[in-house]
Each structure stands twice: as structure tokens, then as C-alpha cells.
C-alpha positions as CSV (number, residue, x, y, z in Angstrom):
1,X,159.7,108.8,81.9
2,X,162.8,107.8,80.2
3,X,164.9,104.5,81.3
4,X,168.0,107.0,81.4
5,X,166.4,109.6,83.4
6,X,164.9,106.9,85.7
7,X,168.3,105.4,86.2
8,X,169.7,108.9,86.8
9,X,167.1,109.4,89.6
10,X,168.4,106.1,91.4
11,X,165.4,104.0,90.1
12,X,165.5,100.4,89.2
13,X,166.3,99.0,92.8
14,X,164.8,96.4,95.0
15,X,162.0,98.3,97.0
16,X,160.2,95.6,98.8
17,X,161.3,92.0,100.2
18,X,158.8,89.2,101.7
19,X,160.4,86.0,103.2
20,X,157.8,83.6,103.5
21,X,156.6,82.6,107.0
22,X,156.2,79.3,105.9
23,X,159.5,78.4,104.3
24,X,163.1,79.6,104.7
25,X,163.6,78.7,101.0
26,X,160.8,80.9,99.5
27,X,161.6,84.7,99.1
28,X,159.6,87.2,97.1
29,X,161.4,90.6,96.1
30,X,159.8,93.4,94.2
31,X,161.7,96.3,92.7
32,X,160.5,99.9,91.8
33,X,160.6,99.3,87.9
34,X,157.8,96.8,87.7
35,X,159.6,93.3,88.6
36,X,158.6,90.6,91.0
37,X,161.4,87.9,91.6
38,X,160.8,84.7,93.3
39,X,163.3,82.2,94.8
40,X,162.3,78.9,96.0
41,X,165.5,77.4,96.8
42,X,167.0,80.2,99.3
43,X,168.3,82.5,96.5
44,X,170.2,79.8,94.3
45,X,167.8,80.3,91.5
46,X,165.1,83.5,90.8
47,X,162.4,83.6,88.4
48,X,161.0,86.9,87.1
49,X,157.2,86.2,87.9
50,X,155.7,89.7,87.5
51,X,152.3,89.6,85.2
52,X,152.7,91.1,81.7
53,X,150.0,93.6,82.3
54,X,152.0,95.6,84.7
55,X,152.8,98.9,83.4
56,X,156.9,99.2,83.0
57,X,158.4,101.2,85.8
58,X,155.6,100.5,88.3
59,X,156.9,100.5,91.8
60,X,156.2,97.4,93.6
61,X,155.6,99.0,97.1
62,X,155.1,96.2,99.1
63,X,155.0,92.3,98.9
64,X,153.3,90.0,101.4
65,X,153.8,86.5,101.4
66,X,150.9,84.6,103.0
67,X,151.4,82.9,106.4
68,X,148.8,80.2,105.6
69,X,149.4,79.2,102.1
70,X,153.2,79.3,100.8
71,X,152.0,79.6,97.1
72,X,150.1,82.7,97.8
73,X,151.4,86.5,97.9
74,X,149.8,89.8,97.8
75,X,151.4,93.2,96.0
76,X,150.8,96.5,96.4
77,X,151.6,98.6,92.9
78,X,152.1,102.3,93.7
79,X,152.2,104.0,90.1
80,X,151.9,107.6,91.0
81,X,155.2,108.5,89.8
82,X,153.8,108.2,86.4
83,X,150.6,110.0,87.2
84,X,148.5,107.3,87.6
85,X,146.6,107.4,91.1
86,X,144.3,104.2,90.6
87,X,144.6,101.6,93.5
88,X,146.5,98.2,92.2
89,X,146.5,95.2,94.5
90,X,147.4,91.7,92.9
91,X,147.2,88.3,94.4
92,X,148.6,85.0,93.3
93,X,147.9,81.8,94.7
94,X,150.1,79.8,92.6
95,X,153.8,81.3,93.2
96,X,153.1,83.7,90.5
97,X,152.2,81.8,87.6
98,X,148.9,83.8,87.4
99,X,147.8,87.1,89.2
100,X,144.6,88.7,89.6
101,X,143.8,92.4,90.4
102,X,141.8,92.6,93.4
103,X,140.8,96.3,94.0
104,X,137.0,96.0,94.3
105,X,135.5,98.5,96.3
106,X,138.8,100.8,96.8
107,X,138.5,104.4,95.8
108,X,139.5,105.2,92.3
109,X,141.9,107.9,93.3
110,X,143.7,106.2,96.1
111,X,146.8,104.6,95.5
112,X,147.8,101.7,97.5
113,X,151.2,101.7,99.3
114,X,150.9,98.4,101.6
115,X,148.8,95.1,101.4
116,X,149.2,92.7,104.7
117,X,147.6,89.2,105.0
118,X,146.1,88.1,108.3
119,X,148.2,85.5,109.7
120,X,145.6,83.6,111.3
121,X,142.3,84.1,109.3
122,X,142.4,83.2,105.5
123,X,141.3,85.7,103.0
124,X,141.6,88.7,105.6
125,X,143.6,91.4,104.1
126,X,144.4,94.9,105.2
127,X,145.5,97.7,102.6
128,X,146.9,101.1,103.3
129,X,146.1,103.8,100.8
130,X,146.9,107.4,100.4
131,X,144.0,108.1,102.4
132,X,143.5,105.6,105.0
133,X,143.1,101.9,105.7
134,X,140.9,99.3,104.2
135,X,139.8,95.7,105.0
136,X,139.0,92.6,103.0
137,X,137.1,89.5,104.3
138,X,137.2,87.7,100.9
139,X,140.8,87.7,99.7
140,X,140.4,91.0,98.0
141,X,137.4,90.5,96.3
142,X,135.7,93.5,98.0
143,X,137.0,96.1,100.2
144,X,135.8,98.2,102.6
145,X,136.8,101.0,104.9
146,X,138.7,100.6,108.1
147,X,139.6,103.9,108.7
148,X,137.4,104.5,111.8
149,X,138.9,107.4,113.9
150,X,142.2,107.5,112.0
151,X,143.0,110.8,110.5
152,X,143.0,111.2,106.6
153,X,146.5,110.3,106.1
154,X,148.8,108.4,103.6
155,X,149.3,105.0,105.0
156,X,152.7,103.8,104.2
157,X,153.0,100.7,106.1
158,X,151.0,98.1,108.0
159,X,152.1,95.4,110.5
160,X,149.9,92.8,112.0
161,X,151.6,92.2,115.4
162,X,149.8,89.6,117.5
163,X,146.3,90.7,117.7
164,X,147.0,94.6,116.8
165,X,147.1,96.0,113.5
166,X,149.8,99.0,113.4
167,X,149.7,101.6,110.8
168,X,152.5,103.8,109.8
169,X,151.4,107.2,108.3
170,X,153.3,109.8,106.4
171,X,153.6,112.6,108.9
172,X,150.4,111.5,111.0
173,X,152.2,109.4,113.5
174,X,152.0,105.6,114.4
175,X,148.5,104.2,115.0
176,X,147.5,101.0,116.5
177,X,143.9,99.2,116.2
178,X,143.7,97.2,119.2
179,X,142.7,93.7,119.3
180,X,141.7,92.4,115.8
181,X,139.4,89.3,117.4
182,X,136.4,90.6,116.1
183,X,137.4,90.9,112.6
184,X,139.0,87.6,112.6
185,X,135.5,86.0,113.8
186,X,133.0,88.1,111.6
187,X,131.0,86.2,109.2
188,X,128.1,87.2,107.0
189,X,125.8,85.0,109.4
190,X,126.2,87.1,112.3
191,X,123.7,89.7,111.0
192,X,121.1,86.9,111.1
193,X,121.6,86.4,114.9
194,X,120.0,88.1,117.6
195,X,123.0,88.0,119.8
196,X,126.6,87.0,119.2
197,X,129.5,86.5,121.7
198,X,132.9,86.7,120.0
199,X,135.6,84.5,121.8
200,X,138.0,86.9,123.5
201,X,141.8,86.9,122.8
202,X,143.8,85.7,125.8
203,X,144.1,88.6,128.6
204,X,147.3,89.3,130.2
205,X,147.5,90.0,134.2
206,X,149.5,93.1,134.5
207,X,149.8,95.0,137.4
208,X,149.3,98.9,136.7
209,X,152.1,101.7,137.2
210,X,152.8,102.0,140.5
211,X,154.4,105.5,140.0
212,X,153.1,108.4,142.3
213,X,153.0,110.9,139.5
214,X,151.4,114.3,139.6
215,X,148.3,114.4,137.1
216,X,149.7,115.8,133.5
217,X,148.6,119.1,132.4
218,X,145.6,118.5,130.1
219,X,147.7,120.3,127.3
220,X,150.3,117.7,127.5
221,X,150.3,115.4,124.4
222,X,150.0,111.8,125.2
223,X,149.3,108.7,123.7
224,X,146.0,106.6,124.2
225,X,146.7,103.3,125.9
226,X,145.0,100.0,124.9
227,X,142.2,98.6,127.0
228,X,143.4,96.9,130.2
229,X,142.1,93.6,131.0
230,X,139.8,91.1,129.0
231,X,138.5,92.8,126.2
232,X,134.9,91.2,125.3
233,X,133.0,92.1,122.1
234,X,129.6,91.3,121.7
235,X,126.6,91.9,118.8
236,X,123.1,92.6,119.3
237,X,120.5,92.3,116.5
238,X,118.2,94.6,115.5
239,X,115.4,92.9,117.3
240,X,117.2,92.5,120.8
241,X,115.4,93.9,123.7
242,X,115.4,93.4,127.5
243,X,118.5,93.9,129.7
244,X,121.9,92.2,129.0
245,X,124.0,90.5,131.6
246,X,127.6,89.2,131.6
247,X,129.2,86.9,133.9
248,X,132.5,85.7,134.4
249,X,133.2,82.1,136.0
250,X,136.2,80.1,136.9
251,X,137.0,77.0,135.6
252,X,135.1,75.4,138.5
253,X,132.1,77.2,137.4
254,X,132.1,79.7,140.4
255,X,130.8,83.2,139.7
256,X,133.6,85.7,139.8
257,X,132.1,88.8,138.3
258,X,128.4,89.9,137.2
259,X,127.7,92.6,135.1
260,X,124.0,93.9,133.8
261,X,123.0,96.4,131.3
262,X,120.7,97.6,134.3
263,X,123.5,98.4,136.9
264,X,123.5,102.2,138.0
265,X,126.9,103.7,137.6
266,X,129.2,103.1,140.7
267,X,128.8,106.3,143.4
268,X,131.8,106.0,145.7
269,X,132.6,108.3,148.6
270,X,136.2,109.8,147.8
271,X,137.7,113.4,148.1
272,X,138.5,114.4,144.5
273,X,141.8,116.5,144.4
274,X,141.6,117.2,140.8
275,X,138.9,118.6,138.3
276,X,136.4,116.1,137.1
277,X,137.7,115.9,133.7
278,X,140.3,113.8,134.9
279,X,138.0,111.3,135.5
280,X,136.4,109.0,132.7
281,X,134.3,106.3,134.4
282,X,134.4,102.9,132.6
283,X,131.4,102.3,130.4
284,X,128.7,100.1,131.4
285,X,127.2,97.0,129.5
286,X,125.1,98.2,126.5
287,X,121.9,96.4,125.5
288,X,121.2,98.4,122.4
289,X,121.5,97.0,118.8
290,X,124.9,96.6,117.2
291,X,128.5,96.1,117.9
292,X,129.7,96.5,121.4
293,X,133.0,96.4,123.6
294,X,133.1,95.6,127.3
295,X,136.3,95.4,129.5
296,X,136.6,93.6,132.5
297,X,139.6,94.5,134.6
298,X,140.3,91.0,135.8
299,X,139.3,91.8,139.4
300,X,136.9,90.4,141.9
301,X,134.2,92.9,142.9
302,X,135.3,96.2,144.6
303,X,134.8,95.8,148.5
304,X,132.6,98.2,149.9
305,X,134.9,100.4,152.3
306,X,133.8,103.3,154.3
307,X,135.6,105.8,152.1
308,X,137.9,105.4,149.2
309,X,140.7,107.9,147.6
310,X,141.9,108.5,144.1
311,X,145.5,107.3,143.1
312,X,147.6,110.3,142.4
313,X,148.9,108.8,139.1
314,X,146.3,109.9,136.3
315,X,146.1,111.3,132.7
316,X,143.6,113.7,131.4
317,X,140.3,112.0,130.5
318,X,141.7,108.6,131.4
319,X,140.2,106.4,134.5
320,X,142.0,107.6,137.4
321,X,142.5,104.8,140.0
322,X,140.3,104.6,143.0
323,X,141.4,102.8,146.0
324,X,140.7,100.3,147.3
325,X,140.3,97.9,144.2
326,X,139.1,94.3,144.1
327,X,141.7,91.4,144.2
328,X,143.2,90.3,141.0
329,X,142.0,87.1,139.7
330,X,144.6,84.0,139.2
331,X,146.0,83.0,136.0
332,X,144.0,80.4,134.4
333,X,140.8,79.3,132.3
334,X,137.7,81.2,132.8
335,X,134.4,81.3,130.8
336,X,132.5,84.4,129.5
337,X,128.4,83.9,129.6
338,X,126.4,86.4,128.0
339,X,122.5,86.5,128.6
340,X,120.9,88.6,125.7
341,X,117.8,88.5,123.6
342,X,116.7,85.2,125.2
343,X,119.8,83.6,124.6
344,X,122.7,82.3,126.7
345,X,126.3,82.4,124.9
346,X,129.4,81.1,126.3
347,X,132.9,81.7,125.4
348,X,136.5,80.4,127.0
349,X,138.7,83.3,128.3
350,X,142.3,82.7,129.0
351,X,144.0,85.0,131.6
352,X,147.8,84.9,131.4
353,X,150.4,86.1,133.8
354,X,152.8,88.7,133.1
355,X,155.6,87.2,131.5
356,X,158.0,89.2,133.7
357,X,156.5,87.8,137.0
358,X,158.1,84.3,137.9
359,X,155.8,84.2,141.2
360,X,154.7,80.3,141.8
361,X,150.9,79.5,141.6
362,X,151.0,78.9,145.3
363,X,152.3,82.5,146.1
364,X,149.7,83.9,143.9
365,X,147.0,81.8,145.5
366,X,148.2,82.7,149.0
367,X,147.9,86.7,147.8
368,X,144.6,86.1,146.4
369,X,143.5,84.4,149.9
370,X,144.7,87.1,151.7
371,X,143.4,90.0,149.6
372,X,139.9,88.4,149.4
373,X,140.2,88.1,153.5
374,X,141.2,91.9,153.6
375,X,138.1,92.6,151.4
376,X,135.8,90.9,153.4
377,X,136.9,92.4,156.8
378,X,136.4,96.0,154.9
379,X,133.2,94.8,154.0
380,X,132.3,94.1,157.7
381,X,133.7,97.3,159.0
382,X,131.5,99.1,156.4
383,X,128.5,97.4,157.7
384,X,129.3,98.1,161.3
385,X,129.9,101.7,160.4
386,X,126.9,102.1,158.2
387,X,124.8,100.8,161.1
388,X,126.1,103.1,163.8
389,X,126.2,106.1,161.5
390,X,122.5,105.8,160.7
391,X,121.7,105.6,164.6
392,X,123.7,108.8,164.9
393,X,121.9,110.4,162.1
394,X,118.4,109.4,163.7
395,X,119.7,110.8,167.1
396,X,120.6,113.8,165.4
397,X,117.1,114.1,163.9
398,X,115.4,113.3,167.1
399,X,117.4,116.0,168.7
400,X,116.1,118.6,166.3
401,X,112.7,117.7,166.8
402,X,113.0,117.8,170.9
403,X,115.1,121.2,171.0
404,X,112.9,124.0,172.6
405,X,110.6,121.3,174.3
406,X,111.1,121.6,178.1
407,X,109.0,118.5,178.8
408,X,111.4,116.3,176.9
409,X,114.7,118.0,178.1
410,X,116.1,114.6,179.7
411,X,115.3,113.1,176.5
412,X,117.3,115.7,174.5
413,X,120.4,115.3,177.1
414,X,120.0,111.5,176.9
415,X,120.2,111.5,173.1
416,X,123.2,113.9,172.7
417,X,125.1,112.0,175.1
418,X,124.5,108.8,173.2
419,X,125.1,110.6,169.7
420,X,128.7,112.0,171.3
421,X,129.7,108.4,172.4
422,X,128.7,106.7,169.0
423,X,131.3,109.2,167.2
424,X,134.1,109.2,170.1
425,X,136.6,106.2,169.0
426,X,139.8,106.3,170.7
427,X,142.8,106.8,168.2
428,X,143.7,103.5,166.5
429,X,140.1,101.8,167.5
430,X,136.9,101.8,166.1
431,X,135.7,101.3,162.4
432,X,137.4,104.3,160.9
433,X,140.7,103.1,162.1
434,X,140.2,99.5,160.6
435,X,139.0,100.9,157.2
436,X,141.9,103.3,157.0
437,X,144.9,100.4,157.7
438,X,143.2,98.0,155.7
439,X,142.8,100.2,152.8
440,X,146.4,101.0,153.1
441,X,147.3,97.4,153.5
442,X,145.4,96.2,150.6
443,X,147.1,99.0,148.3
444,X,150.3,97.5,149.8
445,X,149.7,94.2,148.8
446,X,148.6,95.1,145.4
447,X,152.0,96.8,144.7
448,X,153.6,93.1,143.7
449,X,152.9,89.6,142.7
450,X,154.0,88.2,145.9
451,X,152.9,86.2,148.9
452,X,151.8,88.5,151.7
453,X,154.8,89.1,154.2
454,X,154.5,88.0,157.9
455,X,154.3,92.0,158.7
456,X,151.3,92.3,156.5
457,X,149.7,89.0,158.0
458,X,150.1,90.6,161.6
459,X,148.5,93.9,160.2
460,X,145.4,92.0,159.2
461,X,145.5,89.9,162.5
462,X,145.5,92.9,164.5
463,X,143.0,95.2,162.7
464,X,140.7,92.0,162.6
465,X,140.6,92.0,166.4
466,X,140.1,95.5,166.5
467,X,137.2,95.4,164.3
468,X,135.7,92.5,166.6
469,X,136.2,95.1,169.5
470,X,134.3,97.8,167.5
471,X,131.5,95.3,166.7
472,X,131.4,94.3,170.3
473,X,131.4,97.9,171.7
474,X,128.6,98.8,169.2
475,X,126.3,95.7,170.2
476,X,126.7,96.6,173.8
477,X,125.8,100.2,173.1
478,X,122.9,98.7,171.3
479,X,121.7,96.7,174.0
480,X,122.5,99.4,176.8
481,X,122.3,102.9,176.0
482,X,120.2,102.9,173.0
483,X,117.9,100.4,174.4
484,X,117.3,102.6,177.5
485,X,116.7,105.5,175.4
486,X,114.2,103.6,173.2
487,X,112.5,102.3,176.5
488,X,112.2,106.2,177.4
489,X,111.1,107.5,174.2
490,X,108.3,104.5,174.3
491,X,107.2,105.7,177.7
492,X,107.0,109.2,176.3
493,X,105.0,108.0,173.3
494,X,107.6,108.8,170.8
495,X,108.8,106.2,168.2
496,X,111.9,104.1,169.0
497,X,115.2,104.3,167.0
498,X,115.7,101.2,165.0
499,X,119.3,99.8,165.0
500,X,119.1,96.7,163.0
501,X,122.2,94.9,161.3
502,X,125.9,96.2,161.5
503,X,127.0,92.6,162.9
């Protein structure tokens, strides 16, 4: 292209600017006619530092000033206007005195539009090309694909934002690679380990959206949210075998949660008001060789309630919340303990409070104590209800065996009367009422990070008394009518009905 024609097309302009994160006086500037200018005194004086090997009228598509080394910078050169589609990435470590071409491993037909250096790990680079994203762990000496599930697209820009990598594509939307923590900690020695636990990034304790939305139709286009909670990455070598366990412990060493690769999927009774495709059960802990990611939701174990219900806020193929949930942990320091391949590995985990929340630590502790008390009461309610339900089922089975047996009509009538009594709670009493009200109470307290109100405390106190009344009534029924029925069954040479547990 002739210079006159290029000028007429508007070429010969500043195309990229890179202020140094290390110094306000240090600024790199690239033009679309192959020049790289550098000032080290805030713009008072400029030097032309582009390498002589650079083809005239090459476009300096991006410049990136290192956040770790003030003398280092990275340049992506896009020369497609001159029908040259080879990748060109340049690196300097001496303020542009010398330059090195670093394109090893980049496909020969993919020009590079952008290169970014990681602000926390020296030598970790990301490049956006005509067809995807690439990563280098050795300051550009070798590159490999980081495209993953990204569609084939021209990546025009990249941004490292905290722990995420954001890619801007030409016509294929914005994409985010959530949590760069594993890439920042990867090392060649990892492949020689039987197991490796990456130190997780800080997790944010954020309440979920409380909107009561009708589930969106599956054809509605929606974005995919990042994982919610603590993102825990681990690696298992090819020789790894046996179960894998993962523990979360608080700063005092007390166990908060424990997960195992042998855990069975959680099966909870709940009426589903939507098609099954709206559910996406969280994946379990994997014990297979390779790289794995597990997400802890920052909660204590879910209490065993009598029944559960799905939240009305749902997204297709996303996890639809199931109430009641375990209580949120407090912000603070925790540890992750991974046991795999005969090794026990530990890593610190920081849980941070939503910065929009200004609740005091004492109020958060009060909320946790209250929530755990509700959970404990729900557990006791479930135990009592299960014990009574089991006896009712045994009574029903007994009635089925005695129907039509005239010799045992009195026993049949006695069993039927007891079965009816065990399922005939007055409104506002019994295990079912306690479960219903405390499930609603837990959902209410989960709506905000605040200390429980006096009214909420009164509800818990009232239904704790209702539970004690229900347990006393059940103990009295076991010691009275059920014991009498068992005596009559034994007298008739029939097996008695066991009713252990439930207190």
C-alpha cells in the first residue's frame, strides 16, 4: 500500500496505549503504521523503540505494560492489511532496547490481535488471535490453546479482571473464563504428583437473588453465571485410586463440611412444579485421574426436614434452589483438607463478606447461632416424625395381614384406631406444623444478613415448645396404646411392632 493511499484511508494514527501499572511516568504508545513510542517522564520526551525488523505499516494492535517488571512490555502486531496472516508477538525486557519475537506454538495462519500479561504471575501470558485464545506459561516461549468451549471467533481484546479473563470477540459476544487461580499456580512438577490441591481464591459470601420469578422459558437466551461459593481445584495423578474426601474446617479446626467421592446423590422429598430439565444437581467429588473443580456453597450441612420445596426462582439447566438450606458460614479464615492417593493436602481459604453488607460480626454470629438452632430443631422434628411414620406403616402392614381374620378382629380394630390416632394432629400442633413453620422461618431469616428479630425468636421458641409437646405425646402413645397393642400381639403369638428412636 502506498503511503499516500494509506494516509487517505486514515492510517498513521495512535492505535494502542499502555500506561505502566508500575509508574505513572511510563507510557507505551503504538501506531497503525509500525511505530512504538515510549516516554519515561510522563510525556515530556518520547523515544521511538520499535524494532527495525518490523514491517513498515504494521499495525501495533495492542501494547501491554507488565505489572511486575517496569522494563517489560508485550506487543501484538496485526499485519493482515498487507495480506500477511502470521502471528506476531514481541517482548522486551529492557524498555524497548531489544525485542524478541515470541510466537512458538501459535498457528501460522492466525494473526494476533491482543496479548496480555498476568498481573500476579510472572511469565503468564494470554493472546487473542483470529480464531481463539492462547496461553503461555514461560513468557511467550511456548503457546498452547486456551479456547476450551469458546466458539471459533476473532478475539479482538482480552482483559484480566481480578481472577477472571474476559474475551471480547468479533460478533460472538463477551466471554469470561472464571477463576484463573489454577493457571497461576500450575507448574511442570504437578504432573509428577499423585495429588495436588490448588490454593483457592477468596470466596465471597453473597446472598442469592430473592426475586420470586416464574422460571424463564427454555428458549430464552440467558448468560451463564460463574460458580457461586468457594471454587476448589485439585489434580489427581494417573496412579491415583481409592476414595477422595474433602473437608472444610474453621479457624479453630472444627469440621464445617465433609464431602466424599463415595457420597450418593442427595435425594430429598419435594414437590417439583416444573420439568426436570430445570434441575442441575451439583456434581459430586470426583476420584478419577485428571483436573477437577468442586464448588462449596459456603453453607453448613442442610438440615433433614420432613419435606422440602423448590424456590420459584429458576433458570433452565441451572441449579434451582431447594429450601430449606444449611446456614451460611461466617466470613473468616478456613482450611481445605483434601485426602487422596494416600496423601492429605491442606490449603487456606478466605471467606469474605459481601462488600455491600455492613452488618457487624456480632450480628452475623447471632444470625448463625439462630439458624443452627432452627436446623437442630428441624432435625429433631424429622427424627420424631420418621419414628411415628414408621410405626404407622407397620400398623398398616399389620392390618393388611389381619383383614378377613375373624379370630383377630379385635387386634385389627385396635391397630386401626392407633394408626388413626398417630396421624390425627390438631391444627398448629404435631411434627408437620413444626416443620412447616420452621422451614418458613429459616427462609425468612435467610433473606438478609441481619440479627434475628424478636418476632423471629418468638416463633422459634413457640414451635420448639410445640415440638416438645409432640415428642411427649409420641412417647406417651408408645408407652400406652402401642405397648398395649404389642402385649396383645405377643399374646396372640404375633410379632410386636418396634418403635425405637424418635426422641
